[in-house]
All heavy atoms as TSV, in Angstrom:
chain	resi	resn	atom	element	x	y	z
A	1	MET	N	N	-13.091	-238.108	88.211
A	1	MET	CA	C	-12.354	-237.039	87.584
A	1	MET	C	C	-13.017	-236.688	86.262
A	1	MET	O	O	-13.387	-237.568	85.483
A	1	MET	CB	C	-10.910	-237.483	87.346
A	1	MET	CG	C	-10.011	-236.401	86.900
A	1	MET	SD	S	-8.303	-236.977	87.009
A	1	MET	CE	C	-7.535	-235.782	86.018
A	2	LYS	N	N	-13.174	-235.396	86.032
A	2	LYS	CA	C	-13.807	-234.958	84.792
A	2	LYS	C	C	-12.861	-235.186	83.615
A	2	LYS	O	O	-11.650	-235.170	83.753
A	2	LYS	CB	C	-14.147	-233.466	84.862
A	2	LYS	CG	C	-15.175	-233.119	85.912
A	2	LYS	CD	C	-15.445	-231.624	85.881
A	2	LYS	CE	C	-16.436	-231.223	86.945
A	2	LYS	NZ	N	-16.702	-229.783	86.929
A	3	SER	N	N	-13.449	-235.347	82.444
A	3	SER	CA	C	-12.626	-235.525	81.249
A	3	SER	C	C	-12.073	-234.183	80.769
A	3	SER	O	O	-11.086	-234.135	80.041
A	3	SER	CB	C	-13.437	-236.194	80.140
A	3	SER	OG	O	-14.544	-235.364	79.800
A	4	GLU	N	N	-12.703	-233.074	81.209
A	4	GLU	CA	C	-12.260	-231.747	80.778
A	4	GLU	C	C	-12.585	-230.721	81.863
A	4	GLU	O	O	-13.603	-230.799	82.532
A	4	GLU	CB	C	-12.982	-231.368	79.486
A	4	GLU	CG	C	-12.342	-230.240	78.742
A	4	GLU	CD	C	-12.995	-230.050	77.377
A	4	GLU	OE1	O	-13.016	-231.009	76.591
A	4	GLU	OE2	O	-13.491	-228.933	77.154
A	5	TYR	N	N	-11.694	-229.758	82.064
A	5	TYR	CA	C	-11.887	-228.717	83.069
A	5	TYR	C	C	-11.843	-227.349	82.395
A	5	TYR	O	O	-11.113	-227.138	81.436
A	5	TYR	CB	C	-10.801	-228.786	84.148
A	5	TYR	CG	C	-10.927	-230.007	85.024
A	5	TYR	CD1	C	-10.312	-231.205	84.677
A	5	TYR	CD2	C	-11.664	-229.967	86.193
A	5	TYR	CE1	C	-10.423	-232.330	85.468
A	5	TYR	CE2	C	-11.789	-231.084	87.004
A	5	TYR	CZ	C	-11.165	-232.255	86.628
A	5	TYR	OH	O	-11.287	-233.362	87.426
A	6	ASP	N	N	-12.603	-226.402	82.923
A	6	ASP	CA	C	-12.662	-225.048	82.373
A	6	ASP	C	C	-11.832	-224.109	83.249
A	6	ASP	O	O	-12.190	-223.801	84.378
A	6	ASP	CB	C	-14.115	-224.576	82.329
A	6	ASP	CG	C	-14.254	-223.162	81.795
A	6	ASP	OD1	O	-13.276	-222.642	81.200
A	6	ASP	OD2	O	-15.335	-222.571	81.966
A	7	PHE	N	N	-10.704	-223.659	82.721
A	7	PHE	CA	C	-9.831	-222.734	83.439
A	7	PHE	C	C	-9.925	-221.315	82.871
A	7	PHE	O	O	-9.068	-220.480	83.142
A	7	PHE	CB	C	-8.378	-223.212	83.368
A	7	PHE	CG	C	-8.140	-224.481	84.129
A	7	PHE	CD1	C	-7.993	-225.691	83.462
A	7	PHE	CD2	C	-8.067	-224.479	85.508
A	7	PHE	CE1	C	-7.778	-226.863	84.158
A	7	PHE	CE2	C	-7.849	-225.646	86.216
A	7	PHE	CZ	C	-7.704	-226.843	85.540
A	8	SER	N	N	-10.977	-221.027	82.129
A	8	SER	CA	C	-11.102	-219.713	81.487
A	8	SER	C	C	-11.220	-218.577	82.512
A	8	SER	O	O	-10.850	-217.445	82.239
A	8	SER	CB	C	-12.299	-219.687	80.531
A	8	SER	OG	O	-13.508	-219.897	81.249
A	9	GLN	N	N	-11.718	-218.866	83.706
A	9	GLN	CA	C	-11.856	-217.847	84.746
A	9	GLN	C	C	-10.694	-217.898	85.748
A	9	GLN	O	O	-10.695	-217.163	86.736
A	9	GLN	CB	C	-13.185	-218.031	85.497
A	9	GLN	CG	C	-14.414	-217.951	84.616
A	9	GLN	CD	C	-14.561	-216.580	83.968
A	9	GLN	OE1	O	-14.390	-215.562	84.619
A	9	GLN	NE2	N	-14.849	-216.582	82.672
A	10	GLY	N	N	-9.714	-218.725	85.460
A	10	GLY	CA	C	-8.568	-218.871	86.358
A	10	GLY	C	C	-7.672	-217.644	86.335
A	10	GLY	O	O	-7.622	-216.893	85.363
A	11	GLU	N	N	-6.950	-217.436	87.432
A	11	GLU	CA	C	-6.039	-216.296	87.554
A	11	GLU	C	C	-4.616	-216.841	87.688
A	11	GLU	O	O	-4.270	-217.484	88.681
A	11	GLU	CB	C	-6.403	-215.482	88.797
A	11	GLU	CG	C	-5.583	-214.236	88.968
A	11	GLU	CD	C	-5.998	-213.463	90.206
A	11	GLU	OE1	O	-7.169	-213.550	90.615
A	11	GLU	OE2	O	-5.131	-212.779	90.765
A	12	GLN	N	N	-3.793	-216.564	86.687
A	12	GLN	CA	C	-2.429	-217.074	86.680
A	12	GLN	C	C	-1.594	-216.397	87.769
A	12	GLN	O	O	-1.624	-215.181	87.937
A	12	GLN	CB	C	-1.790	-216.840	85.321
A	12	GLN	CG	C	-0.427	-217.470	85.195
A	12	GLN	CD	C	0.117	-217.374	83.784
A	12	GLN	OE1	O	-0.520	-216.832	82.898
A	12	GLN	NE2	N	1.295	-217.902	83.577
A	13	GLY	N	N	-0.848	-217.191	88.529
A	13	GLY	CA	C	0.051	-216.672	89.548
A	13	GLY	C	C	-0.623	-216.270	90.846
A	13	GLY	O	O	0.016	-215.659	91.701
A	14	LYS	N	N	-1.877	-216.582	91.019
A	14	LYS	CA	C	-2.633	-216.158	92.201
A	14	LYS	C	C	-1.983	-216.638	93.500
A	14	LYS	O	O	-1.961	-215.907	94.481
A	14	LYS	CB	C	-4.067	-216.690	92.105
A	14	LYS	CG	C	-4.946	-216.300	93.266
A	14	LYS	CD	C	-6.369	-216.780	93.062
A	14	LYS	CE	C	-7.263	-216.357	94.204
A	14	LYS	NZ	N	-8.648	-216.742	93.979
A	15	PHE	N	N	-1.454	-217.831	93.514
A	15	PHE	CA	C	-0.879	-218.393	94.728
A	15	PHE	C	C	0.649	-218.415	94.714
A	15	PHE	O	O	1.273	-218.995	95.582
A	15	PHE	CB	C	-1.408	-219.812	94.951
A	15	PHE	CG	C	-2.901	-219.839	95.126
A	15	PHE	CD1	C	-3.735	-220.260	94.105
A	15	PHE	CD2	C	-3.475	-219.412	96.310
A	15	PHE	CE1	C	-5.114	-220.271	94.260
A	15	PHE	CE2	C	-4.850	-219.422	96.483
A	15	PHE	CZ	C	-5.674	-219.847	95.456
A	16	TYR	N	N	1.265	-217.735	93.743
A	16	TYR	CA	C	2.720	-217.696	93.646
A	16	TYR	C	C	3.275	-216.638	94.591
A	16	TYR	O	O	2.827	-215.503	94.603
A	16	TYR	CB	C	3.146	-217.389	92.206
A	16	TYR	CG	C	4.636	-217.184	92.058
A	16	TYR	CD1	C	5.502	-218.258	92.177
A	16	TYR	CD2	C	5.157	-215.924	91.817
A	16	TYR	CE1	C	6.867	-218.077	92.044
A	16	TYR	CE2	C	6.523	-215.739	91.686
A	16	TYR	CZ	C	7.370	-216.816	91.806
A	16	TYR	OH	O	8.725	-216.635	91.683
A	17	HIS	N	N	4.234	-217.044	95.408
A	17	HIS	CA	C	4.904	-216.116	96.324
A	17	HIS	C	C	6.414	-216.303	96.152
A	17	HIS	O	O	6.959	-217.312	96.606
A	17	HIS	CB	C	4.499	-216.380	97.771
A	17	HIS	CG	C	3.036	-216.201	98.019
A	17	HIS	ND1	N	2.453	-214.955	98.102
A	17	HIS	CD2	C	2.032	-217.095	98.177
A	17	HIS	CE1	C	1.155	-215.103	98.319
A	17	HIS	NE2	N	0.870	-216.390	98.354
A	18	PRO	N	N	7.092	-215.359	95.504
A	18	PRO	CA	C	8.520	-215.547	95.220
A	18	PRO	C	C	9.386	-215.637	96.474
A	18	PRO	O	O	10.461	-216.226	96.433
A	18	PRO	CB	C	8.884	-214.323	94.390
A	18	PRO	CG	C	7.844	-213.325	94.689
A	18	PRO	CD	C	6.605	-214.091	95.016
A	19	ASP	N	N	8.938	-215.087	97.589
A	19	ASP	CA	C	9.735	-215.114	98.813
A	19	ASP	C	C	9.363	-216.274	99.736
A	19	ASP	O	O	9.856	-216.358	100.866
A	19	ASP	CB	C	9.602	-213.797	99.560
A	19	ASP	CG	C	8.152	-213.456	99.900
A	19	ASP	OD1	O	7.240	-214.025	99.280
A	19	ASP	OD2	O	7.942	-212.611	100.787
A	20	ALA	N	N	8.545	-217.170	99.272
A	20	ALA	CA	C	8.119	-218.306	100.092
A	20	ALA	C	C	9.296	-219.241	100.340
A	20	ALA	O	O	10.142	-219.450	99.475
A	20	ALA	CB	C	6.999	-219.066	99.396
A	21	THR	N	N	9.376	-219.770	101.546
A	21	THR	CA	C	10.403	-220.755	101.871
A	21	THR	C	C	9.715	-222.094	102.106
A	21	THR	O	O	8.576	-222.147	102.574
A	21	THR	CB	C	11.190	-220.370	103.131
A	21	THR	OG1	O	10.281	-220.211	104.223
A	21	THR	CG2	C	11.930	-219.057	102.928
A	22	PHE	N	N	10.409	-223.137	101.771
A	22	PHE	CA	C	9.856	-224.472	101.900
A	22	PHE	C	C	10.691	-225.277	102.886
A	22	PHE	O	O	11.907	-225.175	102.902
A	22	PHE	CB	C	9.841	-225.189	100.542
A	22	PHE	CG	C	9.000	-224.478	99.531
A	22	PHE	CD1	C	9.564	-223.604	98.629
A	22	PHE	CD2	C	7.633	-224.670	99.496
A	22	PHE	CE1	C	8.787	-222.936	97.708
A	22	PHE	CE2	C	6.841	-224.002	98.576
A	22	PHE	CZ	C	7.429	-223.129	97.677
A	23	HIS	N	N	10.018	-226.062	103.700
A	23	HIS	CA	C	10.688	-226.937	104.646
A	23	HIS	C	C	10.439	-228.369	104.202
A	23	HIS	O	O	9.289	-228.811	104.133
A	23	HIS	CB	C	10.148	-226.710	106.061
A	23	HIS	CG	C	10.376	-225.319	106.533
A	23	HIS	ND1	N	11.574	-224.898	107.056
A	23	HIS	CD2	C	9.572	-224.238	106.544
A	23	HIS	CE1	C	11.492	-223.620	107.376
A	23	HIS	NE2	N	10.281	-223.197	107.062
A	24	TYR	N	N	11.507	-229.041	103.889
A	24	TYR	CA	C	11.393	-230.394	103.390
A	24	TYR	C	C	11.491	-231.392	104.544
A	24	TYR	O	O	12.377	-231.278	105.389
A	24	TYR	CB	C	12.497	-230.681	102.371
A	24	TYR	CG	C	12.426	-229.754	101.194
A	24	TYR	CD1	C	13.271	-228.657	101.088
A	24	TYR	CD2	C	11.488	-229.958	100.194
A	24	TYR	CE1	C	13.188	-227.797	100.007
A	24	TYR	CE2	C	11.399	-229.103	99.113
A	24	TYR	CZ	C	12.257	-228.022	99.017
A	24	TYR	OH	O	12.161	-227.180	97.952
A	25	PRO	N	N	10.621	-232.360	104.575
A	25	PRO	CA	C	10.702	-233.367	105.639
A	25	PRO	C	C	11.923	-234.249	105.417
A	25	PRO	O	O	12.313	-234.526	104.283
A	25	PRO	CB	C	9.421	-234.163	105.485
A	25	PRO	CG	C	9.039	-233.988	104.062
A	25	PRO	CD	C	9.520	-232.617	103.663
A	26	ILE	N	N	12.514	-234.661	106.496
A	26	ILE	CA	C	13.633	-235.592	106.437
A	26	ILE	C	C	13.192	-236.857	107.155
A	26	ILE	O	O	12.752	-236.804	108.301
A	26	ILE	CB	C	14.893	-234.998	107.098
A	26	ILE	CG1	C	15.347	-233.772	106.320
A	26	ILE	CG2	C	15.994	-236.039	107.174
A	26	ILE	CD1	C	16.508	-233.039	106.937
A	27	TYR	N	N	13.290	-237.970	106.466
A	27	TYR	CA	C	12.849	-239.235	107.021
A	27	TYR	C	C	14.052	-240.016	107.519
A	27	TYR	O	O	15.005	-240.248	106.780
A	27	TYR	CB	C	12.075	-240.036	105.969
A	27	TYR	CG	C	10.887	-239.280	105.458
A	27	TYR	CD1	C	10.910	-238.633	104.242
A	27	TYR	CD2	C	9.735	-239.194	106.239
A	27	TYR	CE1	C	9.809	-237.915	103.798
A	27	TYR	CE2	C	8.630	-238.482	105.793
A	27	TYR	CZ	C	8.686	-237.844	104.569
A	27	TYR	OH	O	7.598	-237.137	104.132
A	28	LEU	N	N	14.006	-240.391	108.781
A	28	LEU	CA	C	15.087	-241.147	109.387
A	28	LEU	C	C	14.797	-242.637	109.294
A	28	LEU	O	O	13.642	-243.063	109.343
A	28	LEU	CB	C	15.240	-240.751	110.858
A	28	LEU	CG	C	15.495	-239.274	111.138
A	28	LEU	CD1	C	15.477	-239.023	112.637
A	28	LEU	CD2	C	16.801	-238.814	110.522
A	29	GLU	N	N	15.857	-243.407	109.192
A	29	GLU	CA	C	15.702	-244.858	109.246
A	29	GLU	C	C	15.217	-245.215	110.649
A	29	GLU	O	O	15.503	-244.496	111.614
A	29	GLU	CB	C	17.049	-245.536	108.963
A	29	GLU	CG	C	17.569	-245.294	107.552
A	29	GLU	CD	C	16.739	-245.994	106.497
A	29	GLU	OE1	O	16.222	-247.103	106.762
A	29	GLU	OE2	O	16.597	-245.437	105.397
A	30	PRO	N	N	14.473	-246.312	110.787
A	30	PRO	CA	C	13.896	-246.657	112.092
A	30	PRO	C	C	14.907	-246.748	113.234
A	30	PRO	O	O	14.654	-246.256	114.338
A	30	PRO	CB	C	13.235	-248.015	111.842
A	30	PRO	CG	C	12.942	-248.025	110.383
A	30	PRO	CD	C	14.051	-247.239	109.740
A	31	ASP	N	N	16.076	-247.328	112.972
A	31	ASP	CA	C	17.069	-247.452	114.039
A	31	ASP	C	C	17.628	-246.093	114.452
A	31	ASP	O	O	17.838	-245.831	115.637
A	31	ASP	CB	C	18.200	-248.396	113.635
A	31	ASP	CG	C	18.929	-247.954	112.374
A	31	ASP	OD1	O	18.287	-247.371	111.480
A	31	ASP	OD2	O	20.150	-248.193	112.286
A	32	VAL	N	N	17.826	-245.210	113.495
A	32	VAL	CA	C	18.324	-243.864	113.786
A	32	VAL	C	C	17.265	-243.071	114.538
A	32	VAL	O	O	17.563	-242.393	115.528
A	32	VAL	CB	C	18.729	-243.130	112.483
A	32	VAL	CG1	C	19.115	-241.690	112.749
A	32	VAL	CG2	C	19.845	-243.877	111.771
A	33	GLU	N	N	16.028	-243.170	114.098
A	33	GLU	CA	C	14.938	-242.458	114.756
A	33	GLU	C	C	14.802	-242.899	116.215
A	33	GLU	O	O	14.628	-242.069	117.117
A	33	GLU	CB	C	13.627	-242.692	114.011
A	33	GLU	CG	C	12.469	-241.946	114.618
A	33	GLU	CD	C	11.169	-242.166	113.851
A	33	GLU	OE1	O	11.125	-243.011	112.945
A	33	GLU	OE2	O	10.199	-241.476	114.188
A	34	GLU	N	N	14.897	-244.194	116.441
A	34	GLU	CA	C	14.792	-244.712	117.803
A	34	GLU	C	C	15.919	-244.175	118.683
A	34	GLU	O	O	15.694	-243.734	119.813
A	34	GLU	CB	C	14.830	-246.245	117.781
A	34	GLU	CG	C	14.697	-246.884	119.136
A	34	GLU	CD	C	14.774	-248.402	119.070
A	34	GLU	OE1	O	14.588	-248.979	117.984
A	34	GLU	OE2	O	15.028	-248.996	120.130
A	35	PHE	N	N	17.134	-244.188	118.152
A	35	PHE	CA	C	18.294	-243.690	118.893
A	35	PHE	C	C	18.143	-242.216	119.231
A	35	PHE	O	O	18.316	-241.798	120.386
A	35	PHE	CB	C	19.566	-243.934	118.066
A	35	PHE	CG	C	20.823	-243.465	118.723
A	35	PHE	CD1	C	21.427	-244.226	119.706
A	35	PHE	CD2	C	21.407	-242.271	118.348
A	35	PHE	CE1	C	22.600	-243.798	120.316
A	35	PHE	CE2	C	22.567	-241.827	118.956
A	35	PHE	CZ	C	23.170	-242.593	119.945
A	36	VAL	N	N	17.802	-241.416	118.237
A	36	VAL	CA	C	17.670	-239.964	118.428
A	36	VAL	C	C	16.513	-239.651	119.376
A	36	VAL	O	O	16.628	-238.771	120.232
A	36	VAL	CB	C	17.485	-239.257	117.062
A	36	VAL	CG1	C	17.181	-237.792	117.230
A	36	VAL	CG2	C	18.715	-239.440	116.201
A	37	THR	N	N	15.425	-240.356	119.247
A	37	THR	CA	C	14.263	-240.124	120.107
A	37	THR	C	C	14.605	-240.395	121.568
A	37	THR	O	O	14.221	-239.625	122.454
A	37	THR	CB	C	13.080	-240.999	119.663
A	37	THR	OG1	O	12.760	-240.680	118.306
A	37	THR	CG2	C	11.865	-240.767	120.523
A	38	LYS	N	N	15.334	-241.471	121.824
A	38	LYS	CA	C	15.726	-241.789	123.199
A	38	LYS	C	C	16.582	-240.677	123.801
A	38	LYS	O	O	16.384	-240.270	124.943
A	38	LYS	CB	C	16.491	-243.114	123.250
A	38	LYS	CG	C	15.622	-244.328	123.143
A	38	LYS	CD	C	16.450	-245.594	123.233
A	38	LYS	CE	C	15.604	-246.826	123.044
A	38	LYS	NZ	N	16.401	-248.065	123.067
A	39	ILE	N	N	17.539	-240.185	123.038
A	39	ILE	CA	C	18.413	-239.117	123.543
A	39	ILE	C	C	17.620	-237.836	123.753
A	39	ILE	O	O	17.796	-237.140	124.759
A	39	ILE	CB	C	19.601	-238.900	122.591
A	39	ILE	CG1	C	20.492	-240.139	122.616
A	39	ILE	CG2	C	20.385	-237.649	122.968
A	39	ILE	CD1	C	21.619	-240.111	121.629
A	40	ALA	N	N	16.735	-237.508	122.825
A	40	ALA	CA	C	15.917	-236.294	122.952
A	40	ALA	C	C	15.022	-236.378	124.184
A	40	ALA	O	O	14.881	-235.389	124.918
A	40	ALA	CB	C	15.082	-236.083	121.692
A	41	GLU	N	N	14.434	-237.531	124.411
A	41	GLU	CA	C	13.589	-237.700	125.601
A	41	GLU	C	C	14.413	-237.557	126.877
A	41	GLU	O	O	13.971	-236.934	127.844
A	41	GLU	CB	C	12.892	-239.068	125.567
A	41	GLU	CG	C	11.779	-239.151	124.554
A	41	GLU	CD	C	11.206	-240.558	124.412
A	41	GLU	OE1	O	11.741	-241.523	125.031
A	41	GLU	OE2	O	10.232	-240.700	123.639
A	42	HIS	N	N	15.612	-238.133	126.877
A	42	HIS	CA	C	16.489	-238.043	128.039
A	42	HIS	C	C	16.870	-236.583	128.327
A	42	HIS	O	O	16.920	-236.159	129.478
A	42	HIS	CB	C	17.751	-238.886	127.825
A	42	HIS	CG	C	18.724	-238.825	128.951
A	42	HIS	ND1	N	18.487	-239.441	130.161
A	42	HIS	CD2	C	19.921	-238.214	129.051
A	42	HIS	CE1	C	19.505	-239.203	130.963
A	42	HIS	NE2	N	20.399	-238.464	130.310
A	43	LYS	N	N	17.145	-235.813	127.249
A	43	LYS	CA	C	17.518	-234.399	127.398
A	43	LYS	C	C	16.295	-233.497	127.566
A	43	LYS	O	O	16.439	-232.301	127.779
A	43	LYS	CB	C	18.311	-233.937	126.174
A	43	LYS	CG	C	19.704	-234.481	126.081
A	43	LYS	CD	C	20.394	-233.873	124.870
A	43	LYS	CE	C	21.847	-233.619	125.182
A	43	LYS	NZ	N	22.493	-232.796	124.162
A	44	LYS	N	N	15.103	-234.078	127.396
A	44	LYS	CA	C	13.839	-233.338	127.476
A	44	LYS	C	C	13.785	-232.194	126.453
A	44	LYS	O	O	13.419	-231.062	126.775
A	44	LYS	CB	C	13.603	-232.803	128.889
A	44	LYS	CG	C	13.432	-233.908	129.919
A	44	LYS	CD	C	13.136	-233.350	131.287
A	44	LYS	CE	C	12.782	-234.440	132.247
A	44	LYS	NZ	N	13.854	-235.084	132.907
A	45	ILE	N	N	14.168	-232.520	125.215
A	45	ILE	CA	C	14.081	-231.567	124.113
A	45	ILE	C	C	13.437	-232.264	122.919
A	45	ILE	O	O	13.320	-233.490	122.892
A	45	ILE	CB	C	15.469	-230.988	123.709
A	45	ILE	CG1	C	16.419	-232.095	123.234
A	45	ILE	CG2	C	16.070	-230.190	124.840
A	45	ILE	CD1	C	17.738	-231.589	122.688
A	46	GLU	N	N	13.025	-231.468	121.951
A	46	GLU	CA	C	12.431	-232.007	120.729
A	46	GLU	C	C	13.510	-232.688	119.881
A	46	GLU	O	O	14.677	-232.269	119.904
A	46	GLU	CB	C	11.797	-230.881	119.902
A	46	GLU	CG	C	10.630	-230.192	120.571
A	46	GLU	CD	C	9.368	-231.021	120.515
A	46	GLU	OE1	O	9.196	-231.771	119.547
A	46	GLU	OE2	O	8.569	-230.921	121.457
A	47	VAL	N	N	13.109	-233.701	119.128
A	47	VAL	CA	C	14.038	-234.389	118.228
A	47	VAL	C	C	14.629	-233.397	117.235
A	47	VAL	O	O	15.831	-233.424	116.950
A	47	VAL	CB	C	13.327	-235.560	117.493
A	47	VAL	CG1	C	14.196	-236.117	116.386
A	47	VAL	CG2	C	12.940	-236.647	118.470
A	48	GLN	N	N	13.798	-232.500	116.725
A	48	GLN	CA	C	14.262	-231.511	115.752
A	48	GLN	C	C	15.381	-230.648	116.340
A	48	GLN	O	O	16.383	-230.388	115.679
A	48	GLN	CB	C	13.099	-230.623	115.315
A	48	GLN	CG	C	13.504	-229.535	114.332
A	48	GLN	CD	C	12.307	-228.734	113.865
A	48	GLN	OE1	O	11.206	-229.241	113.808
A	48	GLN	NE2	N	12.533	-227.490	113.541
A	49	ALA	N	N	15.234	-230.224	117.583
A	49	ALA	CA	C	16.257	-229.402	118.234
A	49	ALA	C	C	17.555	-230.185	118.394
A	49	ALA	O	O	18.652	-229.654	118.167
A	49	ALA	CB	C	15.759	-228.916	119.584
A	50	LEU	N	N	17.452	-231.450	118.763
A	50	LEU	CA	C	18.635	-232.291	118.930
A	50	LEU	C	C	19.358	-232.490	117.604
A	50	LEU	O	O	20.582	-232.334	117.526
A	50	LEU	CB	C	18.240	-233.642	119.525
A	50	LEU	CG	C	19.377	-234.636	119.724
A	50	LEU	CD1	C	20.370	-234.122	120.749
A	50	LEU	CD2	C	18.827	-235.989	120.141
A	51	VAL	N	N	18.614	-232.808	116.561
A	51	VAL	CA	C	19.218	-233.038	115.245
A	51	VAL	C	C	19.867	-231.749	114.736
A	51	VAL	O	O	20.986	-231.771	114.213
A	51	VAL	CB	C	18.178	-233.590	114.249
A	51	VAL	CG1	C	18.738	-233.620	112.834
A	51	VAL	CG2	C	17.719	-234.969	114.671
A	52	ASN	N	N	19.201	-230.620	114.908
A	52	ASN	CA	C	19.796	-229.348	114.488
A	52	ASN	C	C	21.084	-229.052	115.262
A	52	ASN	O	O	22.064	-228.572	114.696
A	52	ASN	CB	C	18.803	-228.195	114.668
A	52	ASN	CG	C	17.805	-228.138	113.539
A	52	ASN	OD1	O	18.122	-228.403	112.390
A	52	ASN	ND2	N	16.577	-227.797	113.875
A	53	GLU	N	N	21.088	-229.358	116.552
A	53	GLU	CA	C	22.287	-229.166	117.379
A	53	GLU	C	C	23.437	-230.020	116.846
A	53	GLU	O	O	24.557	-229.543	116.688
A	53	GLU	CB	C	21.960	-229.542	118.824
A	53	GLU	CG	C	23.122	-229.431	119.791
A	53	GLU	CD	C	22.739	-229.934	121.175
A	53	GLU	OE1	O	21.581	-229.705	121.602
A	53	GLU	OE2	O	23.591	-230.566	121.820
A	54	TRP	N	N	23.149	-231.288	116.563
A	54	TRP	CA	C	24.179	-232.180	116.034
A	54	TRP	C	C	24.691	-231.705	114.680
A	54	TRP	O	O	25.894	-231.729	114.432
A	54	TRP	CB	C	23.636	-233.597	115.907
A	54	TRP	CG	C	23.484	-234.316	117.208
A	54	TRP	CD1	C	23.825	-233.865	118.451
A	54	TRP	CD2	C	22.955	-235.619	117.400
A	54	TRP	NE1	N	23.526	-234.802	119.395
A	54	TRP	CE2	C	22.992	-235.893	118.785
A	54	TRP	CE3	C	22.437	-236.573	116.551
A	54	TRP	CZ2	C	22.554	-237.092	119.317
A	54	TRP	CZ3	C	21.983	-237.763	117.086
A	54	TRP	CH2	C	22.054	-238.027	118.454
A	55	LEU	N	N	23.785	-231.281	113.813
A	55	LEU	CA	C	24.202	-230.810	112.491
A	55	LEU	C	C	25.048	-229.546	112.590
A	55	LEU	O	O	26.051	-229.408	111.891
A	55	LEU	CB	C	22.979	-230.575	111.601
A	55	LEU	CG	C	22.234	-231.842	111.175
A	55	LEU	CD1	C	20.951	-231.474	110.446
A	55	LEU	CD2	C	23.118	-232.715	110.309
A	56	ARG	N	N	24.656	-228.619	113.466
A	56	ARG	CA	C	25.463	-227.405	113.650
A	56	ARG	C	C	26.861	-227.742	114.157
A	56	ARG	O	O	27.852	-227.147	113.722
A	56	ARG	CB	C	24.761	-226.447	114.606
A	56	ARG	CG	C	23.605	-225.724	113.976
A	56	ARG	CD	C	23.060	-224.623	114.887
A	56	ARG	NE	N	21.861	-224.078	114.288
A	56	ARG	CZ	C	20.622	-224.421	114.626
A	56	ARG	NH1	N	20.416	-225.282	115.608
A	56	ARG	NH2	N	19.583	-223.886	114.018
A	57	ASN	N	N	26.943	-228.692	115.091
A	57	ASN	CA	C	28.251	-229.113	115.602
A	57	ASN	C	C	29.099	-229.734	114.498
A	57	ASN	O	O	30.307	-229.485	114.415
A	57	ASN	CB	C	28.097	-230.082	116.765
A	57	ASN	CG	C	27.617	-229.395	118.022
A	57	ASN	OD1	O	27.790	-228.196	118.197
A	57	ASN	ND2	N	26.982	-230.151	118.904
A	58	ASN	N	N	28.475	-230.538	113.641
A	58	ASN	CA	C	29.209	-231.126	112.516
A	58	ASN	C	C	29.656	-230.060	111.528
A	58	ASN	O	O	30.756	-230.150	110.980
A	58	ASN	CB	C	28.360	-232.182	111.809
A	58	ASN	CG	C	28.350	-233.497	112.564
A	58	ASN	OD1	O	29.336	-233.857	113.199
A	58	ASN	ND2	N	27.244	-234.208	112.502
A	59	ILE	N	N	28.821	-229.063	111.290
A	59	ILE	CA	C	29.197	-227.977	110.382
A	59	ILE	C	C	30.410	-227.243	110.940
A	59	ILE	O	O	31.369	-226.953	110.212
A	59	ILE	CB	C	28.010	-227.013	110.173
A	59	ILE	CG1	C	26.924	-227.697	109.340
A	59	ILE	CG2	C	28.466	-225.714	109.513
A	59	ILE	CD1	C	25.599	-226.946	109.308
A	60	LYS	N	N	30.380	-226.937	112.242
A	60	LYS	CA	C	31.530	-226.252	112.874
A	60	LYS	C	C	32.786	-227.097	112.762
A	60	LYS	O	O	33.867	-226.569	112.482
A	60	LYS	CB	C	31.228	-225.965	114.346
A	60	LYS	CG	C	30.235	-224.860	114.551
A	60	LYS	CD	C	29.957	-224.683	116.043
A	60	LYS	CE	C	28.822	-223.701	116.279
A	60	LYS	NZ	N	28.451	-223.600	117.698
A	61	LEU	N	N	32.665	-228.390	112.985
A	61	LEU	CA	C	33.816	-229.289	112.894
A	61	LEU	C	C	34.389	-229.296	111.475
A	61	LEU	O	O	35.601	-229.171	111.287
A	61	LEU	CB	C	33.417	-230.705	113.303
A	61	LEU	CG	C	34.489	-231.781	113.208
A	61	LEU	CD1	C	35.634	-231.457	114.165
A	61	LEU	CD2	C	33.900	-233.135	113.540
A	62	ILE	N	N	33.532	-229.432	110.500
A	62	ILE	CA	C	33.972	-229.438	109.100
A	62	ILE	C	C	34.626	-228.113	108.742
A	62	ILE	O	O	35.679	-228.077	108.089
A	62	ILE	CB	C	32.794	-229.742	108.163
A	62	ILE	CG1	C	32.343	-231.196	108.350
A	62	ILE	CG2	C	33.154	-229.475	106.703
A	62	ILE	CD1	C	31.013	-231.528	107.709
A	63	GLN	N	N	34.047	-226.993	109.180
A	63	GLN	CA	C	34.613	-225.687	108.876
A	63	GLN	C	C	35.961	-225.488	109.564
A	63	GLN	O	O	36.835	-224.822	109.021
A	63	GLN	CB	C	33.640	-224.580	109.279
A	63	GLN	CG	C	32.428	-224.510	108.379
A	63	GLN	CD	C	31.388	-223.512	108.855
A	63	GLN	OE1	O	31.317	-223.182	110.035
A	63	GLN	NE2	N	30.561	-223.042	107.930
A	64	SER	N	N	36.147	-226.051	110.734
A	64	SER	CA	C	37.428	-225.890	111.430
A	64	SER	C	C	38.533	-226.678	110.755
A	64	SER	O	O	39.702	-226.335	110.864
A	64	SER	CB	C	37.288	-226.331	112.894
A	64	SER	OG	O	37.147	-227.734	112.988
A	65	ILE	N	N	38.186	-227.751	110.053
A	65	ILE	CA	C	39.173	-228.568	109.354
A	65	ILE	C	C	39.572	-227.940	108.030
A	65	ILE	O	O	40.710	-228.081	107.584
A	65	ILE	CB	C	38.628	-230.003	109.132
A	65	ILE	CG1	C	38.444	-230.683	110.484
A	65	ILE	CG2	C	39.520	-230.805	108.242
A	65	ILE	CD1	C	37.722	-232.007	110.405
A	66	GLU	N	N	38.661	-227.246	107.410
A	66	GLU	CA	C	38.920	-226.678	106.063
A	66	GLU	C	C	39.956	-225.590	106.099
A	66	GLU	O	O	40.204	-224.824	106.878
A	66	GLU	CB	C	37.624	-226.163	105.452
A	66	GLU	CG	C	36.694	-227.265	105.084
A	66	GLU	CD	C	35.380	-226.766	104.483
A	66	GLU	OE1	O	35.001	-225.612	104.716
A	66	GLU	OE2	O	34.746	-227.559	103.786
């Protein structure tokens, strides 16, 4: 690593996109991942699709109680 860098030719905001969306990874505990993976394989769907389905169902349940 250099002790000093020259940013005099740099362009501020060049890579800034105000409408950019970010997807954050979610890390499952090993036992949860194993359980979800088995069910997803059995249903022949992606783990992400299964988890989203479960979360949507929980959201509907919570909203129906409120």
